[in-house]
C-alpha positions in Angstrom: -29.1 -1.8 -7.2 -26.5 1.0 -7.4 -23.0 0.3 -6.2 -21.6 2.3 -3.4 -18.5 4.2 -4.4 -15.3 3.0 -2.8 -13.8 5.3 -0.2 -10.4 6.5 -1.1 -8.0 7.9 1.5 -5.5 10.7 1.2 -2.1 10.3 2.9 -3.1 12.7 5.7 -6.1 10.4 6.6 -3.8 7.3 6.5 -1.3 9.1 8.8 -4.2 10.0 11.2 -5.5 6.4 11.3 -2.2 4.6 11.6 0.2 6.9 13.4 2.8 6.4 10.6 4.5 9.5 9.3 3.8 11.0 5.9 7.4 10.3 4.9 6.9 6.6 5.8 3.8 6.4 3.5 5.8 8.1 0.7 8.7 5.7 1.2 6.5 2.6 1.2 4.9 3.9 -2.0 8.3 4.5 -3.7 9.5 1.1 -2.7 6.3 -0.5 -4.2 5.1 -1.9 -0.8 1.8 0.0 -1.1 0.2 1.2 -4.3 -1.9 4.2 -4.8 -5.3 3.5 -6.3 -5.4 6.7 -8.3 -4.6 10.4 -8.2 -7.0 13.2 -7.3 -7.3 16.0 -9.9 -5.1 18.0 -7.5 -2.4 15.3 -7.9 -2.7 13.9 -4.4 -2.2 10.1 -4.1 -5.4 8.2 -3.1 -5.4 4.8 -1.6 -8.2 2.3 -1.1 -9.0 0.7 2.3 -6.8 -2.3 1.6 -3.8 0.0 2.3 -4.5 -0.4 6.1 -4.2 -4.2 5.9 -1.0 -3.9 4.0 0.5 -1.3 6.4 -0.4 -3.5 9.3 1.3 -6.4 7.7 4.4 -4.4 6.9 4.6 -3.3 10.5 4.5 -6.9 11.7 7.1 -8.1 9.1 9.4 -5.2 9.9 10.0 -6.8 13.3 12.3 -9.4 11.7 12.8 -8.3 8.1 14.2 -5.4 6.1 12.0 -3.3 3.8 13.9 -4.9 0.9 13.0 -8.4 2.1 9.4 -7.4 2.6 9.3 -6.0 -1.0 10.7 -9.3 -2.2 8.0 -11.2 -0.3 5.3 -9.1 -1.7 6.7 -9.4 -5.2 6.9 -13.2 -4.9 3.3 -13.4 -3.6 2.1 -11.2 -6.5 4.0 -13.5 -8.9 2.4 -16.6 -7.4 -1.0 -15.0 -7.5 -0.6 -14.3 -11.2 0.3 -17.8 -12.0 4.0 -17.4 -12.0 4.2 -14.4 -14.3 4.8 -11.0 -12.8 2.5 -8.3 -14.1 3.5 -4.6 -14.1 
């Protein structure tokens, strides 16, 4: 059976679905809170569907934490998931 290609989203689509601004998406990417899956030939960032879960989580965490604290939480979780060693 053939695999269905994964849908990748451009920033404009994410903005439409979430109500967040383009600048917020760029800021979260630059801070390492969300990661682009790849780049389109045109250079546009493309994100997989998991970005919506991460953005929702960031929104919830922002109620009581700074973006730096959220980044630290995400980095620690990644480190724990990788068996204690952070992968780049």
